[in-house]
C-alpha positions in Angstrom: -9.7 -21.9 -5.9 -12.3 -20.1 -3.7 -12.0 -16.4 -3.7 -10.6 -14.9 -0.4 -13.4 -14.8 2.2 -16.1 -16.2 0.0 -17.8 -19.3 1.5 -21.1 -20.6 -0.1 -23.6 -22.8 1.8 -21.9 -26.1 0.8 -18.5 -24.6 1.4 -19.6 -23.4 4.9 -20.8 -26.9 5.8 -17.5 -28.3 4.6 -15.7 -25.7 6.6 -17.6 -26.7 9.8 -16.7 -30.3 9.2 -13.1 -29.5 8.5 -13.0 -27.3 11.5 -14.4 -30.1 13.7 -11.8 -32.5 12.4 -9.0 -29.9 12.7 -9.8 -29.0 16.3 -9.4 -32.6 17.3 -5.8 -32.6 16.2 -5.0 -29.0 17.1 -2.3 -28.9 19.8 -3.9 -27.9 23.2 -3.4 -24.2 23.9 -0.8 -24.2 26.7 -0.1 -20.5 27.1 -1.4 -17.1 26.1 0.3 -14.1 24.5 -0.9 -10.5 24.1 -0.7 -9.3 20.5 -0.2 -5.8 19.2 -3.9 -5.0 19.2 -4.0 -5.8 22.9 -5.8 -9.1 22.3 -5.1 -12.1 24.6 -4.6 -15.2 22.4 -4.2 -18.8 23.5 -1.5 -20.5 21.5 0.2 -24.0 21.6 3.2 -24.4 23.8 5.3 -25.1 20.6 4.5 -23.3 17.4 5.9 -25.3 14.5 3.5 -24.4 11.6 2.7 -20.8 10.8 0.5 -19.1 8.2 1.9 -15.6 8.0 -0.3 -13.0 6.3 1.8 -9.9 7.4 4.9 -8.9 5.4 6.9 -7.4 8.2 6.2 -10.3 10.4 7.2 -12.6 7.6 10.5 -10.7 7.3 11.0 -11.0 11.1 10.3 -14.7 11.1 13.2 -15.1 8.6 15.4 -13.0 10.9 14.6 -15.4 13.7 15.7 -18.1 11.2 12.3 -19.7 11.5 11.6 -20.0 7.7 11.1 -23.7 8.1 8.0 -23.1 10.2 6.2 -21.3 7.5 3.4 -23.3 5.8 1.6 -20.4 4.1 2.3 -16.7 3.4 0.5 -13.6 2.1 -0.1 -13.3 -1.6 1.5 -9.9 -2.0 4.9 -10.7 -0.4 6.9 -10.1 -3.6 5.4 -6.5 -3.9 5.5 -5.8 -0.2 9.0 -7.0 0.5 10.6 -7.3 -3.0 11.9 -10.5 -4.4 15.3 -9.9 -2.9 14.1 -11.7 0.2 14.3 -14.9 -1.9 18.1 -14.7 -1.4 17.4 -15.3 2.3 14.8 -18.0 2.0 14.3 -19.3 -1.6 11.5 -21.7 -0.4 9.1 -18.7 -0.2 8.4 -19.3 -3.9 7.0 -22.8 -3.1 4.6 -21.8 -0.2 0.8 -21.6 -0.6 -0.7 -18.1 -0.4 -4.2 -18.5 1.2 -4.7 -14.8 1.8 -3.4 -11.3 2.1 -3.4 -8.2 4.2 -7.2 -7.7 4.1 -8.7 -11.1 3.2 -8.2 -14.9 3.6 -9.6 -18.2 2.4 -10.3 -19.9 5.7 -10.8 -23.3 4.1 -7.3 -23.1 2.5 -5.8 -22.0 5.8 -7.4 -25.0 7.6 -6.0 -27.4 5.0 -2.5 -26.2 6.0 -3.1 -27.2 9.6 -1.2 -24.3 11.2 -0.5 -23.9 14.9 -1.4 -20.2 14.5 -2.1 -17.5 11.9 -0.3 -14.1 11.9 -2.2 -11.2 10.4 -1.6 -7.4 10.1 -3.1 -4.9 12.6 -5.8 -3.7 10.1 -6.9 -7.2 9.1 -10.8 -7.3 9.0 -12.4 -8.5 12.3 -14.8 -10.7 10.5 -12.0 -12.9 9.0 -10.2 -13.1 12.4 -13.5 -14.3 14.0 -14.0 -16.9 11.2 -10.6 -18.3 11.8 -11.0 -18.3 15.6 -14.3 -20.1 15.4 -12.6 -22.7 13.3 -10.1 -23.2 16.1 -7.2 -21.2 14.7 -5.3 -18.9 17.1 -4.8 -15.5 15.3 -2.0 -13.1 16.4 -1.9 -9.5 15.0 1.3 -7.5 14.5 1.5 -3.7 13.9 5.1 -2.9 14.8 4.1 0.4 16.3 2.7 1.2 19.8 -0.7 2.9 20.1 -4.1 2.4 21.6 -6.5 0.0 19.8 -8.2 2.8 17.7 -4.9 3.8 16.1 -3.2 0.4 16.3 -5.9 -1.1 14.1 -5.5 1.5 11.3 -3.5 1.4 8.1 -2.7 5.1 8.4 -2.6 5.9 12.1 -2.4 9.3 13.6 0.6 9.1 15.9 1.5 11.9 18.3 5.1 10.9 18.4 5.9 8.6 15.4 9.5 8.0 16.4 8.6 6.7 19.9 5.6 4.8 18.5 7.6 2.9 15.9 10.7 2.4 18.2 8.7 1.0 21.1 6.4 -0.8 18.7 9.3 -2.5 17.0 10.6 -3.6 20.3 7.2 -5.0 21.2 6.8 -6.8 17.9 10.2 -8.4 18.1 9.5 -9.5 21.7 6.1 -10.9 20.7 7.6 -12.9 17.8 10.3 -14.2 20.2 7.6 -15.3 22.6 5.5 -16.9 19.9 8.3 -18.8 18.4 10.2 -19.5 21.6 13.2 -17.6 20.3 13.4 -15.0 23.1 17.2 -14.9 23.1 17.5 -14.1 19.4 14.8 -11.5 19.8 16.7 -9.8 22.6 19.9 -9.9 20.5 18.1 -8.3 17.5 16.6 -5.5 19.6 20.0 -4.8 21.2 21.7 -4.7 17.8 19.1 -2.2 16.5 19.6 0.2 19.4 23.4 0.0 19.2 23.3 1.0 15.5 20.8 3.8 16.2 23.0 5.1 18.9 25.9 5.3 16.5 23.9 7.3 14.0 22.6 9.6 16.8 26.0 10.3 18.1 27.5 11.2 14.7 24.6 13.6 13.9 24.3 15.2 17.3 25.8 18.5 16.2 23.7 18.9 13.0 21.4 21.9 13.6 17.7 21.6 12.7 18.0 24.4 10.1 20.8 22.5 8.4 18.9 19.3 8.0 18.7 18.2 4.3 15.2 18.3 2.6 14.3 14.8 1.4 11.5 13.3 -0.7 10.4 9.6 -1.0 9.3 8.9 -4.5 6.8 6.0 -5.2 4.8 5.0 -8.3 2.2 7.4 -9.6 3.5 10.3 -7.5 2.5 8.8 -4.2 4.6 9.6 -1.2 4.7 9.1 2.6 3.7 12.0 4.9 3.4 12.1 8.7 2.5 9.1 10.7 4.7 6.8 8.6 8.2 5.5 9.2 9.6 7.5 6.3 9.6 10.7 8.4 11.2 8.9 11.3 14.1 7.4 9.2 14.7 10.7 7.5 14.8 12.6 10.8 17.1 10.1 12.4 19.4 10.2 9.4 19.6 14.0 9.6 17.0 14.7 6.9 13.6 16.4 6.8 10.6 14.9 5.0 9.3 17.6 2.7 5.9 15.8 2.7 5.5 16.0 6.4 2.4 18.2 6.0 0.5 15.2 4.6 -1.2 12.5 6.6 -0.2 8.9 5.7 0.3 7.7 2.2 -1.0 10.1 -0.4 -0.7 11.1 -4.1 0.7 14.5 -4.8 1.2 16.6 -7.9 4.4 17.4 -9.8 3.8 21.1 -9.0 3.8 20.3 -5.3 7.0 18.4 -5.5 8.6 21.4 -7.4 7.5 23.7 -4.6 8.9 21.4 -2.0 12.2 21.5 -3.8 13.8 18.5 -2.2 17.6 18.4 -2.1 17.7 14.6 -2.1 15.2 12.0 -3.5 15.0 8.4 -2.3 13.4 5.5 -4.2 12.9 2.1 -2.8 14.7 -0.7 -4.6 11.4 -2.4 -5.4 10.5 0.7 -7.5 13.5 0.8 -9.8 11.3 2.0 -12.7 10.5 5.2 -10.8 14.2 5.7 -10.1 14.9 5.4 -13.8 12.1 7.8 -14.7 13.3 10.5 -12.3 16.9 10.3 -13.5 15.8 10.4 -17.1 14.9 14.1 -16.6 11.8 15.7 -17.9 10.0 17.8 -15.3 12.1 16.2 -12.6 15.2 17.8 -14.1 14.1 21.1 -12.6 14.9 19.9 -9.1 18.3 20.4 -7.5 18.2 16.7 -6.3 18.3 15.6 -10.0 20.7 18.3 -11.1 23.2 17.4 -8.4 22.8 13.6 -8.9 21.3 13.1 -5.5 18.6 10.6 -6.5 19.3 7.4 -4.6 17.9 3.8 -5.0 17.8 2.2 -1.6 19.4 -1.2 -0.9 17.3 -4.3 -0.3 17.9 -4.0 3.4 16.0 -0.7 3.6 12.6 -2.3 3.7 9.1 -0.8 3.2 8.8 2.7 4.4 5.2 2.9 5.8 6.3 0.7 8.7 9.8 -0.2 9.7 11.5 -3.6 9.6 14.4 -4.4 11.9 17.1 -3.9 9.2 15.5 -0.6 8.3 16.3 0.6 11.8 19.6 -1.2 12.2 21.0 -0.7 8.7 18.7 1.6 6.7 19.1 4.6 9.0 22.8 4.2 8.9 22.8 3.9 5.1 20.7 7.1 4.7 22.8 9.1 7.2 25.9 8.2 5.2 24.2 9.3 2.0 23.2 12.6 3.5 26.4 13.2 5.5 29.2 11.1 3.9 32.0 12.9 5.7 30.6 12.0 9.1 30.4 8.3 8.2 33.5 8.0 6.1 34.8 5.1 8.3 31.6 3.1 8.1 31.8 0.1 5.7 28.2 -0.6 4.8 29.0 -3.9 3.1 30.6 -5.1 6.3 27.7 -3.8 8.4 25.1 -5.5 6.1 27.1 -8.8 6.1 27.3 -8.8 9.8 23.5 -8.2 10.2 22.5 -10.7 7.5 24.9 -13.4 8.7 23.9 -13.0 12.4 20.1 -12.9 11.9 19.2 -14.3 8.5 22.0 -16.8 8.5 23.3 -15.8 5.0 25.7 -13.1 3.8 24.4 -9.9 2.2 24.6 -10.2 -1.6 22.6 -7.1 -2.7 23.7 -3.6 -3.8 24.4 -0.5 -1.7 
């Protein structure tokens, strides 16, 4: 297999030949869309074959119940989304993986004959250009709203992260609906998210700023999320306060710094269960009130990656976190019922994970 992005002289010649053959059978571009980098992209009227190299977009395609249109996916999907997503679409395990978040094997993508390729917002320009020259429409998703300079960064500097991610998620869902021709489902998903967010906001309206609970998000090797990431947004909306807000983006910290922050609650993503077990085992972590009080929580599968939000993070994750932080205010909320409703309505399967 050719390494991502590496094309020798013979390979390049083969690529040109393949591209020429491919373009002759590529459906004529019948419409244009504007992606989340502000690029105008010509795409076929009907998009039936998609190579998706962006994990949040992959997740969203499954929520649009368009898994059968996937012909290739990113090579890090298990790490980026967790293998729990296989409960939704088991066929992910069978799909080719011609690239990832930062590189792609163009020849392998061409062989899959996609109608378009989906990439992340910080995907290198040179690979986008290679695919476009080979006749492949490329659409970029970021799931946050910003100008091009910030929209194309892995760790953007966002003046108002809450607004940027909220509006960007709406934009991303609408774009996916437009690309797939599933506008009604996209509108339904956006309305659902905003309805659940309104519920959380109403219940927490009387919680004063000074009473918000100090929270920390624990990742492997003492990495955590600071400002500019969705972590701070979800914590704030759930009535918490990110103790790492002074940091920019995703950074490694020291145990001494965590002790100084003294979080009252620690969250660990379900994909990092080993970290969860290490913290609860004690050691230096045992000095923290969060550990002493048993307030170290493993997030459910539906609380997706925390750098950028996924729809169920907004619709279910914020509700789950708010109930963990303020159980009395959400005593009547049945999370199993809520998760089942979301998963059945959008993924087309019941929720079978933990809470």
